[in-house]
C-alpha positions, 0 to 999 in steps of 0.5 A: 294096088302097089302091094299087090303087084309087088307080090306077083313081081316075085312069081313071073308066072302069074305077072300076066294075070296080075296085069290083067286084074290091075287094069281092070281095076285101074280102069274102074278107079278112074271112072269112080273118081270122075263120078265123085268129082263131079258129085262135089261140083253138084251138091254145092260143097266145092263152091262152099268150100272155096268161100270158107277157105278164102274167108279163113285166109282173109283173117290170117293174112292181114297179121303182118300189117296188123303189127304195131310198126311204130313199136317194132324195135320194142317187140321184134325178132331178128333172124339171120337168113344169110347164115342158112347154107342150104337149098331154097326150100330148105331155107324157106322153111326155116324162115317159116319157122321164124314166121310161125313164131312171130305170129304166135308170140305177136312180134315182128320178124325182122329179117337180116339177109345181106350177103343171102347165097342167093342175092349178095345184097338180100332177100328184098332183091328177089321177093317183097320185103316182109315189111315196109318199115320194121326193118331194122332193130337199130340200136336196141339191145337184144336177148337170144331166144326164148327171151321173156314176155319183157324182152324188147328184142328176142334174136333168133339164132341160125340154127336148124333147131329152135331150142327150147322148142315153142308150142306154136311150131308146126304141127301146131295149128292156130286154136282159134281156126283149126276146127273151121280148117279141119272141115275143109282140109284133110290136113290142117298144118299144110293149110296153116304153112300154106297160108304162111308162104302165101305171105312170104312168097311175094315177088319184087316186080323184076322178079314177076316179070322175069316169070312172066316173060319166061312162061310166055316163051315156054307157051304151056298149055294145060293140061300138063303134068309137072315133075320135079326130079332132084338128083346131084346134091340129093343123091351126092349128100345122101338126102334122098333114095335115087328114084327112076324116071319110069316111076314118076313117068308111070304116075303120068301115064296114069293121070292121062289115062284118067283125063281121057274118060272126061276131056279131050287133049292133043298132045300129052305134055310134061314139064320137068324140073331139074338140075341134071340135064341127063335126066330130061335126055333120057325122059325124051328117049324113053317117052317120044310120044310126050311133049317134053318142056323144061328149063333151058338153063339147066347145065349140060354138065352137072353141078352139085351145088347149082340149086344152091347157088346165086346163078339159079335163084330165079330159075328155081322160082320159075320152076315153082311157078310152072309146078304150081300151074301143073293139073298134077305134080309128081316128085318126093316129099323128102324134097324141101321144094316139093314140100314147098309147092305142096304147101303153096298149092293149098292156096290155089286149091282148097285142098291140094293134096289131090294135085300131088303124088309123092314117090317116097313119103306123106307130107311132114315137116322139119322138126315136127313133134308129132304126125298122128294118123287115124286108121280107117281099115283092119289090118291083120300082120301078114309077117313079122315087120307088120302088126295088128291094126284096127279102125280107131287106132292112131298111129304116130308116124316117124319123120322120115329118115329112111328113104329106102322104104319105097311107099312104107313109113315107120310109126308107132301105134299109141294104143299097143305102143309097138312100132308099125310099119305101114303103107300109105296110099 
């Protein structure tokens, strides 16, 4: 439907026709999705998936506690979190890397976080420690990654890339779980990363109290849509393409039209998580019929590194928890924080992919080896940039590097070995 509208946008005389067609198509789509949702509730599949997901989570979650803590100085992996100078979402993904390595190698991860950019006293002042007793390596000699099976302590260097690369890193999923995960989830790596984050993202009581107090002040009631709009550093450092507020709000409008079919609500609510106050003012001006909620601690004057500082850690966590409570999240998956929330969503929903809309990319993982997708519809190329695709073809999706594609992604058809520009839905 996006492609159809883009085509007709080139011919203004046909615009009114296509908008009428799209209106009918979207109305039919809303009714179809509503009926499909009811079917999953009637046939009992949702209840079974919920139980199976909980059973799998119960297998994964005790892994940190099952470590031989009395032997932690003989079989551990220290990692200096304070050396990663990047945003919270970025740092969390580095930590997830380390946790997955520790899980795969059956070692205990020791987090060294004194002088962390978000709290000088370290991780444990904001989140619960990764281990209750194995927190230091003492005077035990260390070797740098990759070490060997007989190495007592292997130190992970503070770098963006783990070299040599381990077979355990994403998009790898534990072999003993993957077949069960595939039945309940369309993207097993998202479920697996979500389980790791579930363990890591455990808040200290003071952090939890702050979140609860702030959420009580907001008085947010469902239904509401969460929108994450990153500007300042993301645009300043050219890490993502600028997205107009209209693109976010078009998705929000469509969501509220879809739920009008099945529920009654009195107010269209949107919670906007952003570090630039001008975004809030713009949305309030352009969409006065919406109730616009936001964090009151956003600086009135933009600060480039506001989202990467100690001043903002608790408000960042607050934004994450409010966005997790939303009925739909609209964001850009080129953002580390958006991908972090997407993975966390998998713990609140068996498959949280239907609870998020990304404006610029599919879910991916930094430094992933492959992201293979199966073609389900035949496609005849319309121009030289596109190629022929047949059902069953496997496309290896390129990690996002070009943020200007507006819904298109690069990839390689593994059958023909030709590069492909494909449109994700």
